[in-house]
C-alpha positions as CSV (number, residue, x, y, z in Angstrom):
1,X,51.7,158.7,84.2
2,X,55.5,159.2,85.5
3,X,54.8,158.6,89.0
4,X,52.7,155.4,88.2
5,X,55.8,154.1,86.2
6,X,58.2,154.8,89.3
7,X,55.8,153.1,91.4
8,X,55.8,150.0,89.3
9,X,59.4,150.0,89.0
10,X,59.9,150.5,92.7
11,X,57.3,147.5,93.2
12,X,59.2,145.1,90.8
13,X,62.4,145.9,92.7
14,X,61.0,144.9,95.7
15,X,59.7,141.6,94.5
16,X,63.0,140.8,92.9
17,X,64.1,141.1,96.4
18,X,61.7,138.9,98.0
19,X,62.2,136.4,95.3
20,X,65.9,136.6,95.7
21,X,65.7,136.0,99.6
22,X,63.3,133.3,99.3
23,X,65.3,131.4,97.3
24,X,68.7,129.1,98.5
25,X,71.0,127.0,96.9
26,X,72.4,124.3,99.1
27,X,75.6,122.3,97.9
28,X,75.6,118.5,98.1
29,X,77.4,118.4,101.5
30,X,75.4,121.6,103.0
31,X,72.5,121.0,104.8
32,X,69.7,123.8,106.0
33,X,68.2,124.0,109.4
34,X,65.0,126.1,108.9
35,X,63.2,128.4,111.4
36,X,59.9,129.5,110.9
37,X,59.1,132.5,113.3
38,X,61.9,131.2,115.6
39,X,60.6,127.7,115.8
40,X,62.6,124.5,114.4
41,X,60.4,123.2,111.5
42,X,62.6,121.1,109.3
43,X,65.9,120.2,107.9
44,X,66.3,120.5,103.9
45,X,69.2,120.1,101.3
46,X,70.5,119.7,99.1
47,X,69.8,121.9,96.1
48,X,67.0,124.5,95.8
49,X,65.4,125.7,98.7
50,X,62.5,128.0,98.8
51,X,61.9,130.3,102.1
52,X,59.1,132.5,103.2
53,X,60.3,136.1,103.1
54,X,61.0,137.5,106.5
55,X,59.2,134.6,108.2
56,X,61.8,131.7,107.5
57,X,65.3,132.0,108.4
58,X,67.9,129.3,107.4
59,X,71.4,127.9,109.1
60,X,73.5,126.6,106.8
61,X,75.5,123.4,108.2
62,X,78.5,121.6,106.6
63,X,78.5,118.0,106.7
64,X,82.2,117.4,105.5
65,X,84.6,116.1,108.1
66,X,86.2,118.9,110.0
67,X,90.2,118.7,110.9
68,X,90.3,120.5,114.1
69,X,94.0,121.1,115.4
70,X,94.2,121.0,119.4
71,X,96.5,123.6,120.8
72,X,99.9,122.4,122.4
73,X,98.9,121.1,126.2
74,X,101.2,121.3,129.0
75,X,100.5,117.6,130.7
76,X,102.0,116.2,134.0
77,X,102.1,112.5,133.5
78,X,101.5,109.7,136.2
79,X,105.3,109.6,137.1
80,X,105.7,113.5,137.3
81,X,107.1,114.3,134.3
82,X,106.2,117.6,132.4
83,X,105.5,117.3,128.8
84,X,103.9,119.5,125.9
85,X,101.7,117.4,123.8
86,X,99.9,118.4,120.7
87,X,97.0,116.6,118.9
88,X,94.7,116.5,116.1
89,X,91.0,115.6,115.9
90,X,88.8,114.6,112.9
91,X,85.0,115.1,113.4
92,X,81.8,115.7,111.2
93,X,78.3,116.7,111.8
94,X,75.9,113.8,111.8
95,X,72.4,115.9,113.3
96,X,72.5,119.4,111.9
97,X,69.4,120.2,113.8
98,X,71.3,119.2,117.2
99,X,74.2,120.7,116.3
100,X,72.3,124.2,115.9
101,X,70.3,124.1,118.6
102,X,71.9,121.8,121.4
103,X,75.4,123.8,121.5
104,X,76.1,127.4,120.6
105,X,79.0,126.8,118.8
106,X,79.8,123.1,118.3
107,X,83.2,123.8,116.6
108,X,84.3,125.6,119.8
109,X,82.8,123.4,122.1
110,X,84.6,120.4,120.3
111,X,87.9,122.0,120.7
112,X,87.6,122.7,124.4
113,X,86.3,119.1,125.1
114,X,89.1,117.9,123.1
115,X,91.7,119.8,125.3
116,X,90.5,119.1,128.6
117,X,90.2,115.4,127.6
118,X,94.0,115.4,126.3
119,X,95.1,116.8,129.7
120,X,92.9,114.3,131.6
121,X,93.5,111.1,129.9
122,X,97.7,111.8,129.3
123,X,97.8,112.9,133.1
124,X,96.7,109.4,134.0
125,X,99.5,107.8,132.0
126,X,103.3,107.1,132.5
127,X,105.9,108.8,130.2
128,X,106.8,105.2,128.7
129,X,102.9,104.7,127.9
130,X,102.6,108.0,126.5
131,X,105.7,107.3,124.2
132,X,104.9,103.7,123.3
133,X,101.2,103.1,123.4
134,X,100.4,106.0,121.0
135,X,97.4,103.6,119.5
136,X,95.8,102.9,122.6
137,X,95.7,106.5,124.0
138,X,94.4,107.5,120.6
139,X,91.7,105.2,120.7
140,X,90.8,106.2,124.5
141,X,90.6,110.0,123.7
142,X,88.4,109.1,120.7
143,X,85.9,106.9,122.5
144,X,85.7,109.6,125.3
145,X,85.6,112.8,123.1
146,X,83.0,111.2,121.1
147,X,80.8,110.2,124.0
148,X,80.9,113.9,125.2
149,X,79.8,115.2,121.8
150,X,77.3,112.9,120.6
151,X,74.4,114.7,122.3
152,X,75.3,117.8,120.0
153,X,75.1,115.6,116.9
154,X,78.7,115.4,116.4
155,X,80.9,112.2,115.5
156,X,84.4,112.5,116.4
157,X,86.0,109.6,114.2
158,X,89.7,109.9,114.8
159,X,92.1,111.7,117.6
160,X,95.7,111.7,117.3
161,X,98.6,112.7,119.5
162,X,100.9,114.2,117.0
163,X,104.2,115.4,118.7
164,X,105.3,114.7,122.7
165,X,107.8,117.3,123.7
166,X,110.0,116.3,126.5
167,X,112.4,118.4,128.8
168,X,116.2,118.2,127.4
169,X,117.0,116.7,130.9
170,X,114.5,113.9,130.1
171,X,115.8,113.6,126.6
172,X,119.5,113.2,127.5
173,X,118.3,110.6,130.2
174,X,116.3,108.6,127.9
175,X,119.0,109.0,125.5
176,X,121.5,107.4,127.9
177,X,119.1,104.6,128.9
178,X,119.0,103.9,125.2
179,X,122.6,103.9,124.7
180,X,123.1,101.3,127.8
181,X,120.2,99.2,126.3
182,X,122.2,98.8,123.4
183,X,125.3,98.0,125.1
184,X,123.8,95.3,126.9
185,X,122.5,94.0,123.7
186,X,125.7,93.9,122.2
187,X,127.3,92.1,124.8
188,X,124.9,89.4,125.0
189,X,125.1,88.9,121.2
190,X,129.1,89.0,121.6
191,X,128.9,86.4,124.4
192,X,126.3,84.3,122.2
193,X,128.7,84.4,119.5
194,X,131.6,83.3,121.3
195,X,129.4,80.4,122.8
196,X,128.7,79.2,119.5
197,X,132.0,79.6,118.2
198,X,133.7,77.3,121.1
199,X,131.0,74.7,120.4
200,X,132.0,74.7,116.6
201,X,135.6,74.3,117.9
202,X,135.1,71.7,120.0
203,X,133.4,69.8,117.2
204,X,136.3,70.6,114.6
205,X,138.7,69.3,117.3
206,X,137.1,66.2,117.8
207,X,137.1,65.4,114.1
208,X,140.7,66.6,113.8
209,X,141.6,64.1,116.6
210,X,139.7,61.0,115.2
211,X,141.8,61.4,111.8
212,X,145.4,63.6,112.3
213,X,145.6,63.9,108.7
214,X,143.2,66.5,108.4
215,X,145.2,68.5,110.9
216,X,148.1,68.3,108.4
217,X,145.6,69.3,105.3
218,X,144.3,72.4,107.3
219,X,148.2,73.3,107.8
220,X,148.7,73.4,104.3
221,X,145.4,75.2,103.4
222,X,146.2,77.9,105.7
223,X,149.7,78.2,104.1
224,X,148.0,78.8,100.9
225,X,145.8,81.5,102.1
226,X,148.8,83.3,103.9
227,X,150.8,82.8,100.4
228,X,148.5,85.3,98.3
229,X,150.1,88.0,100.4
230,X,153.9,88.5,99.5
231,X,154.9,90.9,102.1
232,X,154.0,88.7,105.0
233,X,156.0,86.9,107.4
234,X,154.5,83.4,108.0
235,X,155.4,81.5,111.5
236,X,154.3,78.2,110.6
237,X,153.9,75.8,113.7
238,X,155.0,72.3,112.8
239,X,153.8,69.3,114.9
240,X,156.1,67.2,116.7
241,X,154.5,64.0,115.2
242,X,156.2,65.0,111.9
243,X,159.6,65.5,113.3
244,X,159.9,62.4,115.3
245,X,160.7,60.0,112.9
246,X,163.1,62.4,111.2
247,X,164.9,62.6,114.5
248,X,164.9,59.0,115.0
249,X,166.4,58.3,111.8
250,X,169.0,61.0,112.5
251,X,170.0,59.5,115.8
252,X,170.2,55.9,114.4
253,X,172.5,57.4,111.7
254,X,174.8,58.9,113.7
255,X,175.3,55.5,116.0
256,X,176.2,53.6,113.1
257,X,178.9,55.9,111.9
258,X,180.2,56.2,115.3
259,X,180.5,52.5,115.3
260,X,181.8,52.1,112.0
261,X,184.8,54.2,112.4
262,X,187.0,51.8,114.3
263,X,189.6,49.5,112.4
264,X,188.9,45.8,111.9
265,X,190.5,43.7,115.0
266,X,191.5,46.5,116.8
267,X,190.8,46.5,120.6
268,X,189.3,48.8,122.6
269,X,191.9,50.9,124.5
270,X,191.3,50.8,128.4
């Protein structure tokens, strides 16, 4: 009797193990690639999956987008400048069957393809394009990598160049170039300002010439503005037009005084 119970217990345990090995639960973002006696038969999931114990084998495949950090790559640009470039790629599995059967390790293979393509594409670009045309290069990288991974059931959605490390000497040269460019623009802006100021001063001079009283009003306004500061010394130019009538009056008065000083009826001395 005891031996029979032991046998029944062993059978129950074996049945439980078989049932446990036959049941699989896949999440919403997972799919199961089923092999029966080594032959691909189906793709199942998500939810509850029943397998034939010992006969069926299942490989889980994650359908979520994978963030792949491309290791830093030493790249020689078209104009013979050595730079160190890092990038990131985003991809996901769109065909689990091909991702398992067409490539041994799709994650490693995608990483290697990304590194090779990064060196190849950036090596054809000049340094200025690498620094200023990131969007175009990112699009070109994404298209090339996606074409190479498409037979594996992999969709590369985005490739971004994260950082470009330049040699110290090149950084100094670029800094000098940027400084010279800023100085050039500053000189052009200053010259343009001088040109506009000269044009406005010419227009103001034309207005003043048509009405001389405006110049006197401008002098008075300038005195009012300078008078705010009590510690300032004002040197004020006086127009000669204002002095001429006064000088003429003084000369006339002087001549009249000299003529009226002689006695009536006196004769001038020889």
